C-alpha positions in Angstrom: -5.8 13.1 -7.9 -2.7 14.5 -6.6 0.2 12.0 -5.5 3.4 12.9 -3.6 6.5 10.7 -4.8 4.9 7.1 -4.8 8.4 5.6 -5.0 9.9 7.3 -1.7 6.6 6.4 0.2 7.0 2.7 -0.9 10.9 2.7 -0.1 10.0 4.2 3.4 7.1 1.6 4.4 8.7 -1.2 3.2 11.5 -0.4 5.7 9.2 0.1 8.4 7.1 -3.3 7.9 9.8 -5.4 6.2 9.4 -8.4 8.5 5.6 -8.4 8.0 6.3 -8.1 4.1 8.1 -11.2 4.4 5.3 -13.2 6.5 3.0 -11.8 3.9 4.5 -13.1 0.9 6.5 -16.1 2.4 4.2 -18.4 4.6 7.5 -20.1 6.2 9.2 -16.7 6.9 9.1 -17.2 10.6 10.7 -20.5 10.2 13.2 -19.4 7.6 14.4 -16.0 8.6 15.9 -14.6 11.7 13.3 -11.7 11.9 14.3 -10.6 15.4 17.9 -10.1 14.1 16.6 -7.1 11.7 17.8 -6.3 8.3 20.3 -4.1 6.4 19.1 -1.9 3.8 21.6 -1.4 0.9 20.1 1.4 -1.3 23.6 2.9 -1.9 25.1 -0.4 -2.9 22.1 -1.0 -5.1 22.5 2.3 -6.9 26.3 1.4 -7.5 25.1 -1.9 -9.1 22.5 -0.1 -11.5 23.2 3.6 -11.8 20.4 5.5 -13.4 22.0 8.7 -14.7 19.2 9.5 -17.1 16.0 8.5 -14.8 13.5 11.2 -13.8 13.4 12.2 -10.3 9.8 10.9 -10.0 10.7 7.4 -10.9 8.4 4.8 -11.7 10.3 2.4 -9.5 11.0 1.6 -5.8 14.0 -0.5 -5.6 15.0 -2.1 -2.4 18.2 -4.4 -1.7 18.1 -5.9 1.7 20.3 -8.2 3.7 18.1 -10.9 5.4 19.7 -13.4 8.0 18.6 -16.8 8.1 18.0 -18.8 11.3 21.1 -20.8 10.4 23.2 -17.6 10.2 23.8 -17.5 6.6 22.9 -14.3 4.6 20.4 -13.7 1.9 20.0 -10.7 -0.4 16.5 -9.9 -1.0 15.7 -7.6 -4.1 12.4 -6.0 -4.1 11.2 -4.1 -7.0 8.0 -2.0 -6.9 6.7 -1.1 -10.1 4.6 2.1 -9.0 2.8 2.9 -12.2 2.3 -0.4 -13.5 3.0 0.8 -16.8 2.6 -1.9 -19.8 4.6 -0.1 -22.4 7.9 -1.1 -20.7 7.2 -4.7 -20.0 10.3 -6.3 -21.6 12.3 -3.4 -20.2 10.9 -4.2 -16.6 12.0 -7.9 -17.0 15.4 -7.1 -18.4 15.9 -4.8 -15.5 15.0 -7.4 -13.0 17.5 -9.8 -14.5 20.4 -7.4 -15.0 19.9 -6.5 -11.1 20.0 -10.4 -10.3 23.2 -11.3 -12.1 25.1 -7.9 -10.9 24.1 -8.6 -7.1 24.7 -12.3 -7.6 28.2 -11.5 -9.3 29.2 -9.0 -6.6 28.2 -10.8 -3.4 28.1 -14.5 -4.3 24.9 -15.0 -1.8 21.6 -16.5 -2.6 19.1 -14.0 -4.1 15.5 -13.9 -3.7 13.8 -11.2 -6.1 10.2 -10.1 -5.5 8.4 -7.7 -7.9 5.3 -6.1 -6.4 3.1 -4.4 -9.0 0.6 -1.5 -8.2 -1.1 -0.9 -11.3 -4.3 -1.8 -12.9 -2.4 -4.4 -15.0 -0.4 -6.0 -12.6 -1.8 -9.4 -13.2 -0.3 -9.1 -16.7 3.2 -7.6 -15.8 6.2 -10.2 -16.7 7.2 -12.7 -13.9 9.8 -14.2 -16.5 13.0 -12.9 -18.4 14.0 -15.1 -21.3 17.2 -15.0 -23.7 17.9 -16.9 -26.7 20.4 -16.9 -29.3 21.5 -19.9 -31.3 22.1 -22.8 -29.2 22.3 -20.4 -25.9 19.1 -20.1 -23.8 18.3 -18.6 -20.5 15.2 -18.4 -18.4 15.1 -16.1 -15.3 11.9 -16.2 -13.2 11.2 -14.2 -10.1 8.2 -14.0 -7.7 5.7 -11.2 -9.0 2.2 -10.3 -6.7 0.2 -7.6 -7.7 -2.0 -5.4 -5.4 -5.0 -6.6 -7.6 -4.4 -10.0 -6.7 -6.0 -9.9 -3.3 -9.7 -9.1 -2.5 -11.2 -6.9 -0.1 -12.0 -9.6 2.1 -8.7 -11.3 2.2 -7.0 -8.0 3.0 -9.7 -7.1 5.8 -9.3 -10.5 7.4 -5.5 -10.5 7.5 -3.6 -9.7 10.7 -0.7 -8.6 8.9 0.4 -4.8 8.8 1.5 -5.2 5.3 -1.9 -6.2 4.3 -3.0 -2.4 5.1 -0.3 -1.2 2.7 -1.6 -3.5 0.0 -5.3 -2.4 0.8 -4.1 1.4 0.5 -2.6 0.7 -2.7 -5.6 -1.2 -3.8 -7.9 1.7 -3.0 -5.8 4.0 -4.9 -6.6 2.2 -7.9 -10.4 3.0 -7.6 -9.6 6.6 -8.4 -12.0 7.8 -11.1 -14.1 4.9 -10.3 -15.6 6.1 -7.1 -17.0 9.5 -5.9 -14.7 11.6 -3.7 -17.0 11.2 -0.9 -17.0 7.5 -1.4 -13.1 7.1 -1.5 -13.0 9.6 1.4 -15.2 7.2 3.5 -13.0 4.1 2.5 -9.8 5.8 3.3 -11.2 6.7 6.8 -12.4 3.1 7.1 -8.9 2.0 6.4 -7.4 4.3 9.1 -10.1 3.2 11.7 -9.3 -0.6 11.2 -5.6 0.2 11.2 -5.9 2.1 14.6 -8.0 -0.8 16.1 -5.7 -3.6 14.6 -3.5 -3.9 17.7 -0.3 -3.6 15.9 2.6 -2.0 17.3 2.4 1.7 17.4 5.4 2.4 15.2 4.0 0.1 12.7 0.5 1.8 13.0 2.0 5.2 12.5 4.1 3.9 9.4 1.2 2.5 7.8 -0.9 5.4 8.3 1.6 8.0 6.9 1.5 5.7 3.7 -2.3 5.7 3.7 -2.8 9.3 4.2 -0.1 10.5 1.8 -0.6 7.9 -1.1 -4.1 8.6 -1.7 -4.6 12.4 -2.1 -7.5 14.6 -3.4 -7.3 17.3 -5.9 -9.6 19.1 -3.7 -7.3 20.2 -0.7 -10.5 20.4 1.5 -11.1 16.8 0.9 -7.3 16.2 2.2 -8.0 18.5 5.2 -11.3 16.9 6.0 -9.6 13.4 6.0 -6.9 14.9 8.7 -9.6 16.3 10.8 -11.8 13.2 11.1 -9.0 11.0 11.8 -7.7 13.3 14.5 -11.2 13.5 16.1 -11.3 9.6 16.2 -8.0 9.1 17.3 -8.3 10.0 20.9 -5.4 8.1 22.2 -3.3 9.4 19.8 -2.3 6.1 18.5 -1.5 7.5 15.0 -0.2 10.8 16.4 -2.2 12.6 13.7 -1.5 16.0 15.0 2.1 15.7 14.8 1.9 14.5 11.1 -0.3 17.3 10.2 2.1 20.0 11.6 4.9 18.2 9.8 3.1 19.0 6.6 2.8 22.7 7.5 -1.1 22.7 8.3 -1.9 25.4 11.1 -4.5 24.6 13.7 -6.3 27.8 13.1 -7.2 26.8 9.6 -8.5 23.6 10.6 -10.3 24.9 13.5 -11.6 27.6 11.2 -13.1 24.5 8.6 -14.4 22.6 11.4 -18.1 23.7 11.4 -18.4 23.4 7.6 -16.8 19.8 7.7 -19.2 18.6 10.2 -22.1 20.2 8.3 -20.9 18.4 5.3 -20.8 15.2 6.6 -24.3 15.1 8.4 -25.8 16.2 4.9 -26.3 12.7 3.1 -26.6 14.7 -0.3 -23.0 15.8 -0.1 -21.1 12.7 1.3 -22.1 9.2 1.8 -21.1 8.0 5.3 -19.6 4.6 6.0 -21.6 4.3 9.1 -25.1 4.5 7.3 -24.0 1.7 4.9 -22.4 -0.3 7.6 -26.1 -0.1 9.6 -27.9 -1.2 6.5 -25.4 -4.2 5.9 -26.0 -5.2 9.6 -29.6 -4.6 9.9 -31.0 -5.7 6.6 -30.8 -8.4 4.1 -30.5 -6.0 1.4 -28.4 -6.8 -1.4 -25.2 -4.6 -2.2 -27.0 -3.2 -5.3 -30.0 -2.3 -3.0 -27.9 -0.8 -0.5 -25.7 1.3 -3.4 -29.0 2.5 -4.4 -30.4 3.6 -1.2 -27.4 5.3 -0.1 -26.4 6.7 -3.5 -23.1 5.1 -3.6 -21.5 2.5 -5.9 -21.6 -1.3 -5.5 -17.8 -1.4 -5.4 -18.0 1.0 -2.3 -20.8 -1.1 -0.3 -18.6 -4.3 -1.2 -15.5 -3.1 0.5 -17.4 -1.9 3.6 -19.3 -5.1 3.9 -15.9 -7.0 3.6 -14.5 -5.3 6.6 -17.6 -5.8 8.5 -17.6 -9.6 8.0 -14.0 -9.7 9.0 -14.9 -8.1 12.2 -17.2 -11.2 13.1 -14.6 -13.9 12.3 
């Protein structure tokens, strides 16, 4: 799979749906924070606090420092630290980095600090949520909130009415690369795009999350990426996601897309080349077959069937 700079994608989408992120991780966010007042993003200030002169361009981290306002008028400094690759060989370094950020932010601004680590890797559940230090009679224990994209089931995410849940769903889907066939992954990516388009969110949020979904999961085969763009454009008749504009921004020419159109349609009709989400959906709705039976009949994986089933069940609630 090819991926564009994941840290940049995370930083952009966090700003676009930051209020929704707060409500996703803090149930009392609406009561505590003045979300209508907006937020101040302090990336420059954060870079000054923790310069990384030797850090590679394609960083494993996506750090955000955000000024959030409480309803009583006080300020809070929100540190968000996204572990994009979820590496486990730097576990101690990660906890140390979180603590370093905390004490430098606290020392400079003397404001309350909330730290949240969002882990996007396969080992997210085992990533550290705690930094400890002990030397002779000096001891320190620093805890921060840590969540992993695999903390949430497909059913939970499908039933959520929060735009950030769609971001987590996209990140979770990316973890299935190598476990699913490309055709299955393409169909699930299309399913997420469909649910996002019909979710009823503000248009700006739909587009922001769609851009994240589109670019966070990319196939080695460019034809599969073009197929996704084409099928979303065909379905997006009201241009909610403004797909055509995004495709042009990526330098794709309409002529090249139209030239492939006939082949794409034939490929989708051929059940031997691509397993369609609609076929699986019909079997789920119209039969009492188990997920294993449906997977066998459609030549798909059980994981694929279970995710489709989760979204169908969410529609009925």
